[in-house]
C-alpha positions in Angstrom: 24.1 9.5 -23.6 22.9 12.4 -21.4 19.1 12.2 -21.9 18.6 15.6 -20.4 19.9 16.9 -23.8 16.9 15.4 -25.4 13.9 17.8 -25.4 11.4 14.9 -25.2 13.0 13.8 -21.8 12.7 17.3 -20.2 10.4 17.9 -17.3 7.6 20.3 -18.0 9.1 22.9 -15.7 12.5 22.7 -17.3 11.0 22.9 -20.8 8.8 25.9 -19.9 11.8 27.7 -18.5 13.9 27.0 -21.6 11.2 28.3 -23.8 10.8 31.4 -21.7 14.6 32.0 -21.9 14.4 31.5 -25.7 16.8 28.6 -25.6 14.3 26.1 -26.8 12.1 26.8 -29.8 8.5 26.0 -29.0 8.1 23.5 -31.8 11.1 21.4 -30.7 9.2 19.5 -28.0 6.5 18.3 -30.3 9.0 17.5 -33.1 11.1 15.4 -30.7 8.1 13.5 -29.3 6.7 12.8 -32.7 10.1 11.4 -33.9 10.2 9.3 -30.8 6.7 8.0 -31.4 7.7 7.1 -35.0 10.8 5.3 -33.8 9.4 3.4 -30.8 5.6 3.0 -31.1 5.9 0.1 -33.6 7.7 -1.7 -30.8 6.0 -0.4 -27.6 2.5 0.2 -29.0 1.8 3.0 -26.6 -0.5 5.0 -29.0 -3.7 3.9 -30.7 -4.2 7.1 -32.6 -2.0 10.1 -33.4 -3.7 13.4 -33.9 -3.7 14.3 -37.5 -3.7 18.1 -36.9 -0.5 17.8 -34.9 1.2 15.8 -37.7 -0.1 18.3 -40.3 1.2 21.3 -38.3 4.6 19.6 -38.0 4.8 19.1 -41.8 3.7 22.7 -42.4 6.1 24.3 -39.9 9.0 26.3 -41.2 11.6 26.0 -38.5 14.5 28.4 -38.3 18.0 26.9 -38.5 18.3 27.2 -34.7 15.0 25.3 -34.3 16.2 22.5 -36.6 19.5 22.3 -34.8 17.9 21.9 -31.4 15.2 19.5 -32.6 17.8 17.2 -34.1 20.6 17.5 -31.6 19.2 18.4 -28.2 18.4 21.6 -26.4 21.2 23.6 -24.9 24.3 22.6 -23.0 23.4 25.3 -20.4 20.5 23.3 -19.1 22.7 20.4 -17.9 23.9 22.3 -14.8 21.1 24.7 -14.4 18.8 24.7 -11.3 15.5 26.1 -12.4 13.4 28.4 -10.3 11.5 26.6 -7.5 8.7 29.0 -7.7 5.7 28.1 -9.8 5.8 29.1 -13.5 2.5 30.5 -14.7 -0.1 27.8 -14.9 0.5 27.3 -18.5 1.3 24.3 -20.6 1.9 26.2 -23.8 3.6 24.0 -26.4 3.9 21.0 -23.9 3.1 17.7 -25.7 0.6 15.5 -24.0 -0.7 12.0 -24.4 -4.3 11.2 -23.5 -5.6 7.8 -22.5 -8.1 6.6 -25.0 -10.9 6.8 -22.5 -11.2 10.6 -22.7 -13.4 12.2 -25.2 -11.4 14.3 -27.7 -13.2 16.5 -30.1 -12.8 15.3 -33.7 -10.4 12.4 -32.7 -11.7 8.9 -32.2 -12.0 7.6 -28.7 -12.0 3.8 -28.6 -11.8 2.9 -24.9 -9.6 0.1 -26.3 -12.9 -1.6 -27.4 -14.6 -2.8 -30.6 -17.8 -1.1 -29.3 -16.2 2.4 -29.6 -13.7 1.8 -32.4 -15.4 4.4 -34.6 -16.6 6.8 -31.9 -15.6 10.4 -32.7 -16.7 12.8 -30.0 -18.1 16.2 -30.7 -16.6 17.7 -27.5 -13.6 17.3 -25.4 -13.7 15.8 -21.9 -13.4 18.5 -19.3 -9.8 17.6 -18.3 -8.7 17.6 -21.9 -10.4 21.0 -22.5 -8.6 22.5 -19.6 -5.2 21.3 -20.9 -6.0 22.7 -24.3 -7.0 26.1 -22.8 -3.5 26.4 -21.3 -1.8 25.7 -24.6 -1.0 22.0 -24.3 -0.4 20.0 -27.6 -2.4 16.8 -27.7 -0.2 14.3 -29.5 -2.7 11.4 -29.6 -4.6 8.7 -27.7 -2.9 6.0 -25.7 -3.6 2.3 -25.6 -5.5 1.0 -22.6 -6.7 -2.2 -21.2 -10.1 -2.8 -22.8 -12.7 -0.5 -21.3 -10.1 0.1 -18.5 -11.1 -3.2 -16.8 -7.6 -4.7 -16.3 -4.0 -3.9 -15.4 -2.0 -5.5 -18.2 -2.8 -3.3 -21.3 -2.6 -6.5 -23.3 -5.4 -5.4 -25.6 -6.9 -8.0 -27.9 -8.2 -5.4 -30.3 -5.3 -2.9 -30.6 -2.4 -5.0 -29.5 -0.3 -5.4 -26.3 1.5 -2.3 -25.0 5.1 -3.3 -23.9 7.1 -2.1 -20.9 10.1 0.0 -22.1 12.3 -1.5 -19.3 11.7 -5.0 -20.7 9.5 -5.4 -23.8 8.6 -8.9 -22.8 6.8 -7.5 -19.8 3.5 -5.6 -19.2 3.6 -1.9 -18.5 0.7 -2.2 -16.0 -2.7 -0.7 -16.7 -5.2 0.3 -17.5 -3.4 3.5 -18.3 -0.4 1.5 -19.7 0.0 3.4 -22.9 0.1 6.7 -21.0 2.8 5.5 -18.7 4.9 4.1 -21.5 4.5 7.3 -23.5 6.1 9.3 -20.6 8.7 6.7 -19.7 9.9 6.3 -23.3 10.1 10.0 -24.1 7.1 9.9 -26.5 5.4 12.6 -24.5 6.3 15.0 -21.6 3.2 14.0 -19.7 -0.1 12.1 -20.0 -3.6 11.8 -18.6 -4.8 8.6 -17.2 -7.8 7.2 -15.2 -7.7 5.2 -12.0 -10.4 2.9 -10.7 -8.4 0.3 -8.8 -4.8 1.5 -9.5 -4.8 2.3 -13.2 -2.6 5.3 -12.9 -0.4 4.2 -10.0 0.2 0.6 -11.2 1.7 1.6 -14.6 3.5 4.5 -13.0 5.1 1.9 -10.7 6.0 -0.7 -13.3 7.3 1.9 -15.8 9.3 4.1 -13.4 7.3 7.4 -13.6 5.2 9.5 -11.3 1.5 8.9 -11.2 -1.1 10.8 -9.2 -4.6 9.8 -8.2 -6.2 12.8 -6.6 -9.1 12.7 -4.1 -12.3 11.3 -5.6 -14.2 14.1 -7.2 -11.3 16.5 -7.2 -11.0 16.4 -11.1 -14.1 16.2 -13.3 -14.8 12.9 -15.0 -17.2 14.4 -17.4 -16.4 13.2 -20.9 -14.5 10.1 -19.7 -16.1 6.8 -20.6 -16.9 5.3 -17.2 -15.9 2.0 -15.6 -17.3 2.8 -12.1 -19.1 5.9 -11.2 -18.2 5.2 -7.5 -14.5 4.7 -8.0 -13.2 6.4 -11.2 -10.5 9.1 -10.8 -8.6 11.3 -13.3 -5.0 12.2 -12.9 -1.6 12.9 -14.5 1.4 10.7 -15.3 4.7 12.6 -15.5 8.4 12.3 -15.0 8.5 14.6 -11.9 6.4 15.3 -8.9 6.4 19.0 -9.6 5.0 18.4 -13.1 2.2 16.4 -11.5 1.4 19.3 -9.2 1.3 21.7 -12.1 -1.1 19.6 -14.1 -3.3 19.0 -11.1 -3.4 22.8 -10.6 -4.9 23.1 -14.1 -7.3 20.1 -14.3 -8.6 20.2 -10.7 -11.7 22.2 -9.7 -15.5 21.9 -9.3 -17.6 21.1 -12.4 -21.2 21.9 -11.7 -22.3 19.6 -14.6 -20.5 16.6 -13.2 -22.6 15.0 -10.4 -19.5 13.1 -9.1 -17.3 16.3 -8.7 -16.8 17.8 -5.2 -17.3 21.5 -4.6 -14.2 22.2 -2.5 -11.5 24.9 -2.9 -8.5 23.9 -4.9 -5.1 24.4 -3.1 -2.1 26.0 -4.6 -0.2 22.8 -5.1 3.1 24.4 -6.0 3.2 27.1 -3.3 4.7 24.9 -0.5 5.9 21.9 -2.4 9.6 22.5 -1.6 9.1 23.0 2.1 9.9 19.5 3.1 8.6 17.0 5.7 10.5 17.9 8.8 8.5 17.1 11.9 5.9 15.1 9.9 4.4 11.9 11.2 4.9 9.2 8.5 3.4 5.8 8.8 5.4 2.9 7.2 2.9 0.2 6.2 3.7 -3.2 7.7 1.8 -6.4 8.6 0.9 -9.6 6.9 -1.0 -7.9 4.1 2.1 -5.8 3.1 4.7 -8.5 3.8 3.4 -10.7 1.1 5.1 -8.4 -1.4 8.4 -9.4 -3.1 11.6 -9.1 -1.0 13.1 -6.5 -3.4 9.9 -4.3 -3.0 10.0 -4.5 0.8 13.7 -3.6 0.9 13.0 -0.6 -1.3 10.3 0.5 1.2 12.7 0.3 4.1 15.2 2.3 2.2 12.6 4.9 1.4 11.6 5.1 5.0 15.3 5.9 5.9 15.2 8.8 3.4 12.2 10.2 5.1 13.8 9.9 8.4 16.9 11.8 7.1 14.5 14.5 5.8 13.3 15.0 9.4 10.1 13.0 9.4 9.2 10.7 12.3 8.6 7.3 10.7 6.6 4.8 12.7 5.5 1.3 11.6 1.7 0.8 11.2 0.0 -2.5 10.7 -2.5 -1.8 7.8 -3.6 -5.4 7.2 -7.2 -4.1 7.4 -6.6 -2.7 3.9 -7.3 -6.3 2.7 -11.0 -5.7 3.2 -10.9 -2.5 1.3 -9.2 -4.1 -1.7 -11.7 -7.0 -1.7 -14.6 -4.5 -1.7 -13.1 -2.5 -4.5 -12.5 -5.7 -6.4 -16.2 -6.6 -6.1 -17.5 -3.1 -7.0 -15.4 -2.4 -10.0 -16.6 -5.2 -12.3 -20.2 -4.9 -10.9 -20.3 -1.2 -11.8 -18.6 -1.9 -15.1 -21.3 -4.5 -15.8 -24.0 -2.0 -15.1 -22.6 0.6 -17.5 -21.9 -2.0 -20.2 -25.1 -4.1 -19.6 -26.6 -3.6 -23.0 -23.3 -4.3 -24.8 -22.7 -7.4 -22.6 -26.2 -8.7 -23.4 -26.1 -8.0 -27.1 -22.5 -8.7 -28.2 -20.5 -10.5 -25.4 -18.2 -11.9 -28.1 -17.0 -8.4 -28.8 -15.2 -8.2 -25.5 -11.8 -9.8 -24.9 -11.9 -13.0 -22.9 -10.6 -11.6 -19.6 -12.8 -8.5 -19.7 -15.9 -10.5 -20.6 -15.1 -12.9 -17.7 -14.8 -10.0 -15.2 -18.0 -8.3 -16.5 -19.9 -11.5 -16.1 -18.6 -11.9 -12.6 -19.8 -8.4 -11.8 -23.1 -9.0 -13.4 -23.6 -12.1 -11.3 -22.5 -10.6 -8.0 -25.3 -11.0 -5.4 -27.0 -7.8 -4.5 -26.3 -8.5 -0.8 -22.6 -8.8 -1.5 -22.6 -5.5 -3.4 -24.4 -3.8 -0.5 -21.9 -5.2 2.0 -19.1 -3.9 -0.2 -20.6 -0.4 -0.1 -20.9 -0.8 3.7 -17.2 -1.6 3.8 -16.5 1.5 1.7 -18.2 3.7 4.3 -16.4 2.0 7.2 -13.0 2.3 5.5 -13.5 6.0 4.8 -14.2 6.5 8.5 -11.2 4.3 9.5 -8.8 6.1 7.2 -10.0 9.5 8.4 -9.2 8.4 12.0 -5.8 7.0 10.8 -4.8 10.3 9.4 -5.6 12.1 12.6 -2.5 10.3 13.9 -0.3 10.4 10.7 0.4 13.0 8.1 1.2 10.5 5.3 1.2 6.7 4.8 4.1 5.0 2.9 3.6 1.7 1.2 4.4 -0.1 -2.0 2.5 0.9 -5.2 2.6 -2.7 -6.3 3.7 -5.9 -4.5 5.7 -7.0 -7.5 7.6 -5.5 -10.4 6.4 -5.9 -14.0 5.3 -9.5 -14.9 5.8 -11.1 -18.3 3.1 -10.6 -20.9 3.0 -14.3 -21.8 1.9 -17.0 -19.4 0.0 -14.9 -16.9 -3.8 -14.7 -16.5 -5.1 -11.2 -16.7 -7.8 -11.6 -14.1 -5.3 -12.9 -11.6 -2.9 -10.1 -12.4 -5.7 -7.6 -11.6 -6.1 -9.1 -8.1 -2.4 -9.2 -7.5 -1.4 -5.8 -8.8 -4.3 -3.8 -7.3 -3.5 -5.1 -3.9 -2.0 -1.9 -2.5 -3.7 0.6 -4.8 -7.4 -0.4 -4.7 -8.0 0.5 -1.1 -7.5 4.2 -1.9 -10.0 4.1 -4.8 -12.5 2.7 -2.3 -11.8 5.4 0.2 -11.2 8.1 -2.4 -8.0 9.3 -0.8 -5.2 11.1 -2.8 -2.3 8.7 -3.6 1.0 9.2 -5.5 3.3 6.6 -7.0 6.9 7.6 -7.6 10.0 5.6 -8.5 12.0 4.3 -5.4 14.4 1.8 -6.8 14.9 -1.3 -9.0 14.7 -5.0 -8.4 17.5 -7.5 -9.2 16.2 -7.7 -12.8 16.5 -4.0 -13.3 12.8 -3.3 -13.2 11.3 -0.2 -11.5 9.7 -0.3 -8.0 7.1 2.3 -7.0 6.6 4.0 -3.6 3.1 5.0 -2.8 2.4 8.0 -0.7 -1.2 8.5 0.7 -2.8 11.2 2.8 -6.2 12.3 4.0 -9.0 13.4 1.7 -8.4 16.6 -0.3 -4.8 16.7 0.9 -3.0 16.4 -2.4 -0.6 19.2 -1.3 0.9 17.0 1.4 1.2 14.0 -0.9 3.0 16.1 -3.5 5.2 17.8 -1.0 6.3 14.5 0.5 6.9 13.1 -3.0 8.9 16.1 -4.1 11.0 15.9 -0.9 11.8 12.2 -1.6 12.4 12.7 -5.3 14.9 15.6 -4.6 16.9 13.3 -2.3 17.2 10.4 -4.8 17.9 9.9 -8.5 15.4 7.2 -9.3 13.2 9.5 -11.4 16.1 10.4 -13.7 16.8 6.8 -14.8 15.8 6.0 -18.4 15.0 2.6 -19.9 17.5 0.9 -22.1 15.0 0.3 -24.9 14.7 4.1 -25.7 18.4 4.1 -26.6 18.2 1.2 -29.0 
């Protein structure tokens, strides 16, 4: 089956162009995604809540015969061989179905944070990022499953059930934005919002074979997002193409004067130069003991990715980044400590309401010595300085998103998985640098491998441009999991 004939597997850019050309009825996208949710969510458990207004609108819609034909049988045969305009479409997401991690406040729709504490919380207002999506016409399908309070990377939620990887349903999708990544990978949504404190966008993007972008710290407002760490939380998109991630960032980025963690810095035009390539760029390929502990298949994929960048005209040089170990350790101390501070009353009053692994991490954070926390913050300052110096010599850094592919759900300790899977992502939460995960291959078991591209602060444009150049030269982003066909 050619999945590009399925509306729910279109990229946003392709879908917008088809709607503009009147070859795709506007309601076909939402209809196709809702049908996919009905078919696959009982097995994959990506969504906690489906928005009732979307379902009601679907039932009330009176589609034309053409709309019904397209919704049930694909879009148009013309699209298969069409190369869409490389210029930016208007910054609109009109009629584009979105999934929202259940950490974002959504007006009139419950926001659980995957927790018993918030299971009946219905916000009166939208989070800023959600509001911006709605203002451009996006359709919010529902709220996606998350590791409880976002403190973990398995999305094996004890209260709302485990989310399963569409490439192998016996395996985790990563987390904590696991439901969002699965929704995109399985065609239940064209895109999704996630949050990232130690890798929670990039890890599930890597394990599920989609694109996941963590912008610079403070680039996107976190107002209206239930916090895990005020010092490390980021908001970003999960998509099936780099250009779609750029479009979404264009919409959700920007200064929010009411968010004390937001930065007041001009927003680039992320699509203006995205197709101009990386010829002459200085790319650092991460090496050293810290990197080489990754699985052999992952390391091979990194070498192959480096060759692609060389073919694209970049000058690739090896760089020992073993110093990132210190950054990951500091992030690993700060995350549960900050989480314990935010959830201090809940932890004191009802520790039994937390799942075992999350409670254990919160207690570790609560019990961290003040001197150790201060030293972690010192490491944060030092690492920001060191990475700023690093990017005076390099335009981008290439390294694995995760050291392994998706582990099995059963038989693995969630706390240990957090240490293992955040190995290469957590340093860039600590330093606040923009980082993108994109598919770059598969291991021997047929599981996706993610390539992480990092650059200096506020340089999302280069990260996206490099990711697009690589994506255009490969076909990894077009692969679809077998489970969506069954």
